[in-house]
N, C-alpha and C positions, 0 to 999 in steps of 0.2 A: 470125627463124630459132630454132628449139627449141635450147635450151641441149646436149640429149643428142646433137645431129647436129653434124658437121664438114661443111666443104666436100667432102672427100673422099668421102662417103656419098652425093652425088648425083650421077646421071648428066650426061654432058654436055649431054642435051636437056634434063634437069631444070633445069640450072643457067641455061640460055638462056631456059627458060620463066619462072622465078622473075626473071631481069633485066627481062625484058620487063613482066612483072606489076608490079614495082616500078616501072618508067617510069611505067606506065600510071597506077598510085596518086600516084605525084609531080606527072603532068599535071593530074589530077584535082583534086589538092590546092591547085595554082595557080588552078585555077577558082573555089576558094573552101571556106570553112569548112562550109558548107551541102551540099557535095556527098557523096554516099553512095559510100564506096569498100569497103561490106562485102563484095561480091560478088566483087571481086578479091583480098581478104584471105582468103574462104573457098578461093578456087582456089588459094592459095600455100599455105594449111594442108593442102589435099588433096594437093599434091605433097609437102610435108614427111611427113605421115603415109605416102605410098607408099615414102618413102625410110627412115622409121623401120622398117615392116613389113619390109621388105628386109634392114635392118641386123640385126633380131632373129631372121632366120632362121637354124639351125644350119648 
């Protein structure tokens, strides 16, 4: 998670989606080091970007 965001900056839906993505990344990590998780990382980054944009609005 980005340093400028706290857990309260995310909506409940975003928190759930991030938890699910983290679990999926962990499952792929168990499968081996050669398994690519970049697609899941990009999805998590998009959720963080969405929360960051919402936080910056006046």
